[in-house]
C-alpha positions in Angstrom: 95.4 111.2 90.4 93.5 108.8 88.2 92.1 105.5 89.3 95.2 103.5 88.0 97.4 105.6 90.0 95.4 105.0 93.2 95.6 101.3 92.7 99.2 101.3 92.0 99.8 103.4 95.3 97.7 101.1 97.1 99.5 98.1 95.8 102.7 99.3 96.7 101.4 100.1 100.3 100.2 96.8 100.4 103.9 95.2 99.3 105.6 97.6 101.9 103.2 96.7 104.8 103.5 92.9 103.9 107.3 93.0 103.7 107.8 94.8 106.6 105.7 92.3 108.7 107.4 89.4 107.0 111.0 90.5 107.8 110.1 92.3 111.2 111.1 95.7 110.0 109.6 99.1 111.2 107.6 101.0 108.3 110.5 103.4 108.3 113.3 100.9 107.9 111.2 98.9 104.9 110.5 102.3 103.3 114.3 103.0 103.3 115.3 99.6 102.1 112.6 100.0 99.2 113.8 103.5 98.4 117.7 102.3 98.7 116.7 99.5 96.2 114.3 101.1 93.8 111.7 98.5 94.9 108.9 101.2 94.8 109.8 102.1 91.3 109.9 98.5 90.3 106.4 97.7 91.7 104.9 100.8 90.1 106.5 100.0 86.7 105.4 96.5 86.7 101.9 96.8 88.4 100.3 95.3 85.4 101.8 92.0 85.8 102.7 92.0 89.4 99.4 93.0 91.0 97.9 89.8 89.9 100.3 87.7 92.2 100.0 86.3 95.7 101.6 88.1 98.7 104.5 85.1 99.2 105.3 85.4 95.4 105.5 89.1 95.8 107.8 89.0 98.7 109.9 86.5 97.0 110.0 88.6 93.9 111.0 91.7 96.2 113.9 89.8 98.0 115.0 88.8 94.4 115.0 92.4 93.2 116.8 93.6 96.0 119.6 90.7 95.8 120.1 92.2 92.3 
């Protein structure tokens, strides 16, 4: 895995951790929610833009993605 792959993996992990803490979920609950709604793929696909945003904005964006 190259540097960009590592950066994306770290970013997705960061988002997962932030989301689970914000929503009071366990890690496995948050991961199931991300998997069910394609959040992990969404974050990885749009990493170039999303990684420049703050945590609060990202959490809102993830919520919006799940609602859709």
